[in-house]
C-alpha positions, 0 to 999 in steps of 0.5 A, a space after each residue: 646074149 639072145 635078147 629074145 630070151 630075156 624076159 622084160 618087164 612092161 616098162 622095159 618092153 616099152 623102151 625096146 618098142 621106142 628103140 625098134 627103129 634103131 635110131 640113137 637117142 639120149 637116155 632122157 629122150 628114150 625115157 620120155 617117149 617110153 613114158 618110164 624113168 631114166 632108171 629103166 633105160 639105164 638098167 637095160 643098158 647095164 644088162 647089155 640089152 641096150 647098147 650104149 653109144 656116143 652121140 655128138 652134134 655134127 661137126 661144123 663147116 663139113 662141106 664148104 663149097 669151093 666151086 661157088 663163084 666168087 666176085 669178079 677180081 681185078 687184074 692185080 687180084 687175080 695175078 696174086 690169086 694165081 700165085 697163091 693157088 700155085 703155092 697151095 697146088 705145090 703143097 710145099 712150104 712157103 711164107 708170103 706176105 699179102 700186103 695191100 691197103 685197106 679196101 684192096 680186096 685182100 680177103 677175096 684174094 685169099 679166099 681163092 687160096 682157101 678154095 684151092 685147098 679145100 679142092 684138095 680135101 685139106 683143112 684150112 686155118 684162118 687166124 684173126 685177132 679176137 676183136 676182128 671175129 666179126 659177123 661181117 666176116 663170117 657172112 662174107 665167108 658164108 657167101 663165098 663157100 655156102 656155109 659158116 666156118 667153124 669158130 674157135 675163140 675164148 668166148 665159145 660155149 663148152 658144148 660148141 668147143 667140144 664139137 669143133 674140136 672133135 670135128 677138127 680132130 676127125 678131119 670132118 671140119 674143113 675151115 676153122 676161123 679163130 683167134 691165136 689158140 686155134 693154132 693148137 687144135 688137132 688137125 688131121 690134114 692142115 694144108 693152109 694157114 692164113 694169118 689176117 691182120 698179122 700185125 695185131 698185137 693180140 697175137 701175143 700170148 703174155 701169160 702162162 706159156 709165152 708165144 707169138 701166134 703169128 711166128 708160131 703159125 709160121 713154124 707149124 706151116 714149116 713143120 707140116 710143109 704147107 704155105 702160110 699166108 700173112 695179111 696186112 694193110 700195115 705189116 709189122 716191122 718183123 714181117 716187112 723185114 723178112 719180106 724185104 730180105 727175101 725170107 717171105 715172098 711179098 705180094 702187093 695189092 696197091 689199089 683199092 677194089 672197084 675203083 675206090 680212092 684213097 682219102 686225102 690226108 693233110 698234116 697241119 703244122 700248128 706252129 705256122 702263122 696261119 694256124 696258130 690259135 690262143 692257148 684256150 683253143 686247139 682246133 686250127 683255123 683250117 680244121 675249123 673251116 673244113 668242119 663247118 663246111 662239112 656240116 653245112 653239107 649235111 655230112 658228118 664229122 669225126 674228131 679223134 683224140 686219145 685223151 679222156 677228160 677235159 685236160 691231161 695235165 693240171 698245174 699251179 699258175 703260181 709255183 708251177 706245181 703239177 698235180 700227180 697221182 699219189 699212188 703211181 705218180 702219173 699225171 692226174 687228168 681233169 674231168 670238168 663235168 664231175 669237177 674231179 681229178 682222175 688218174 687213168 693208170 690206177 683209177 685214184 680220184 679226188 676233187 679238184 682242190 681250192 688250194 695248191 698243195 705246194 704254194 697254198 695259192 687259191 684258185 691257182 690251177 690251170 688246165 693244160 692241153 686238150 682232152 675230148 671234153 675240151 674238144 667237144 666244148 670247143 666244137 660246140 661253140 663253133 657249131 652250137 646247132 649241130 648234133 
């Protein structure tokens, strides 16, 4: 239609004056700038005088810079990085395991492969367990490539999810860092997949469609004929078997980056005569000595025990009856502070009874084994002034 020949009302003309710069805006913004109702804007669109177009937020991670300098790599790191660059350059399927101790600089090494894929104009997917999608990792990526990666995980807001999906589908988004479902985004030119912490059980989808994202990532790379890198300090049995049998290439980083050393690890045999304690104590003499010396140096100590409560088992000293959950038959855990027995499987709880339900003996219960509350009390007895 010849818009100049259309007679416009005063309010419609106000809208046209706002749109004279040909800059797309949402209807609410146009109405606010023109000081009219959104119905006026909608009426012009219905008549074909105003063209209705889609306006989208810009895609994330559109221009990561692969030419930015990364940290200086060690000789071992550089050798592995060269191998990965060659795989990306070849543009053919190869599955490789990057096996390196914690602190070996595995992330910096595979960033070199990411940079090579970006130089070729390809998209890259970095899979991480959801718990590992930390700000620290995102900041490392940003420092290396100059922009943040696109994120994809279950807690992503709907708007951000749509923006990322569209950016990936149009090929504008170059790098996606996400949890297992990021594997199914509609990539236009995917050229590299990295599965970090490949051993993590969070890659298993156990409801709805059952799959293992690590294994499906290998299938996706095979179908697309491009390389995939599995990364772990503690590879899964399946992956290490595939590496040992030659199905996967095995790349190894045996030493920590920057000269950092591995910690000393010592196993204490509680059965040995010099380590034996009485039945009410669970910290061995040598561990007690190390704890005291560490605190005296002004350093911190972490005692880790995967047992909540005071004691994992409560039994009668008279008849041997073990207190178990009436609902699920798991052993009830004593919580000393609350004076209750708690089932950590189904949540059932009850006060500690005065009499044994089996033999009716009074005050005959004994707390067996250590929980974190018991270890706390023992440590505090050794170091009453420590925090």
